[in-house]
N, C-alpha and C positions, 0 to 999 in steps of 0.2 A: 886127354883124357881115357877112359877107359872104356870096353865092352858096353854096350849099349843090352841093356834087358828092360823085360817089361813087368810095368808094378802090377799091384793087383787089380785097379783100376784099368790097365790097359796104356797107361800111361810111357811111353818110354824114358827110362831112365838112364842114365852114364857110371859107370863107377869114379866119382870123385878124384881129383887129383891129390896129389900127397895133404897140400897145406887146406883144399877143401875139407880134408878124413877128420884133419887132427882141430875142427873145428869143430867136426861134429860128433868128435870121440873128447873132447874138453866139454863141450856145452853141454852131454845127455852123463858127466860123469856127477858125481858127488863130490861133495869136504872140497877140499882147497883149490884141488886144482879146478874143480866146476867155478868158485867161486871166482879165481882168477880168469877164467878164461871169460867171466862174464862179464869183470870189469875191461877185461882188453876191447869184445866187442864194443861197453859202450861208450869206450874212448875212442873208436872206428868210429862208431856212426855219432860219435857225437861234432867230430871232425867232419862228417862230409854233412850233416846240419847244417854248423855254422856256415860254411861255402852255402850252399847253400841259400839258406836265410840269406845274406849280405849278396846276393844275386839276386832276391825278389824284393830287398830294402823298399825301391824306389813306390813297391808297389804297399809297404808297412806306414807311407805318411811321414809323418815324424816318429815313428818309432827310434829312440838311442840306440846305441849300444849294448846299455846294459836290458830293457825290453826285447832287445833282439836277442840276447846271449842266453835270456832266457826262454821264450819260443824255441830256439835252437834244444835248450836243456830237455824240455817238456818234449819235444818229437824223438828225438835220440834216447827219450826214459821209450815211450812209448815203443818206436820201433823196437827195442833191445825184448819186451815183454813180446812184439808182435812173432819176432824172427824165432824165439819160446816157443811158443804153440805152433809154428807153423813146421818146426824142425822135419818130419816126417816127409811133407811138399816136398820138400828137395829135390832133387831130380837127379841133379849133378851136369846137368846142361850148359851151362855156365859154373866159373869160380863161385865159393859158397857166400864172399864177401861182392861179389859184383849184385849178387840176387840178394842179398841181406838191402844192401845199398836200395832198393830199390818200397823196399818199407820205410826206408827214413826221409827218401826225395815224398813218400804217399803222405805220413805224418807232417813234415813240414806244411804241404801243400794246406792238409786240415787244416793245421795251429798259424798258418799265417791267414788262414782264412777265417776264423775265431779270434784272433787278435786284430783283427780290422774289425769285427761286428762288437767287440767285448764293452764300449759305450754307447754302443746306440740300440735302441727300441729296438727288437723281432715284434713286426706288425703280425698278430696273428687275428685280430678282428676286423681291420680298418680297408678293406678292399679297396682298391683305386680299378677300378670296372674299366673306366674311361682307356689305363692302359693294356689291358688285356687282346683287344686283338695287334697289338707290338708284336705277339711273342705264340698265337696260334692263326694258325691258318684260314683266315675266312673271306670268301671269296663274294659279298654278294653285288650283287646288281645294282643296287643301291645302297644313300645312308640312312634310309627309314628302312629296309629290309637286318643293315648290319646292326642297326637300334634293335630291330627286335628281335634277331638270332643273341644280341647281349644281354638284350631283358628275360628270353628264354632259359640260357645258361645260369644268372642270376637267380633265377627261382627255382631250379637244377639244384643247383649247390644248398638254398635254403632247405630246397623240399627231400633231396636223395638224399644229401651228406649226413654221415656221426656228427655227434661235432667234433670229434677228435682229426675225423676226415677234413670237413670245413676246418679246421685252423689250420692244418699240415697243408691244403692244396692254394689256401689264404696267401698261406707263410710264401710257399715256395715258390707258385704257378703266380698266383698275381703279384706279388711285391722283390721275389725276385730275391730270397733269406734260402742262403747255401743248405741244401742240405746235412750235411754237420755241424751245422749253426744251430738248424731245428733239435736235429736231434740232443744240441747237448743241452739248450733252452726248456726242453719236454722229459730231460730229464731219459731219451730213448736212445736205440744205436739207427746205424743208416738202414739195414737190412728193414727195420721196424717202419722207415718214415718210408722207403722206395715200395715197402707194402701198403700202406697207407693209401700213398699218392697216386700207388694205380690203380686198388680199387677205387680211390677218387674218382680216377680219370674213367674208367669202365661205367662206372656211374652214371655218368654227366653223358658221354658216349652215347650211351644207350637213351637217356632221355633226351637227347635233342638229335638223334634220329626219329624216336617216336613222334618228334614233335616236325617234321622234315626239314633236320638242320644238319645233317651229315658234316663232322670233322676231324681236320685231323693234325693234330697235335705236332708240335713239336718237340726233338729231345731237350728235354730241362739240362739246365746246367748242373752239372752236378756240387 
């Protein structure tokens, strides 16, 4: 690795090694050189995606070879776009390929979750309230107090949340639908869903605190 320097954001940057710089130059170029570099990057990430999908095949139940390969192709394609959109964030602290692998592994995770939910109904309205105490830290002194707290939460969800916030909260917090699946079904993105969920929880905590039921929520599984 070369000399360390600071970027405009203050984050440390290292002069890339020769191979990494070649990737950067090729992806930032135009014409045939650019196109060839993108094809090589896609092929590289596709190999990684296939290995990662194969490693996770047990999670995908009865998915067949063609289905698994389709998941890998989708993940590799999305990863290439993500790499291209984030070239300026590469700081040279690792090899370029190592940095790029992180994108494809993340997209494999997203695509496998979406594949698992592809044939399942995403429940936005059917709230399974009796399961909520398993995911919210509630320490009542009695079953009666627990039910009272749960009733207060149910009322707060109906009274305090917007329709969109209620959809997201019910799907993610109550029915354990992955955030990226909710984002896809609502034609949104993870950042927007996280914001809706954060705002919903903020409103609910304030409402329950006013009702005498302070709660501390566990972190939602992404």
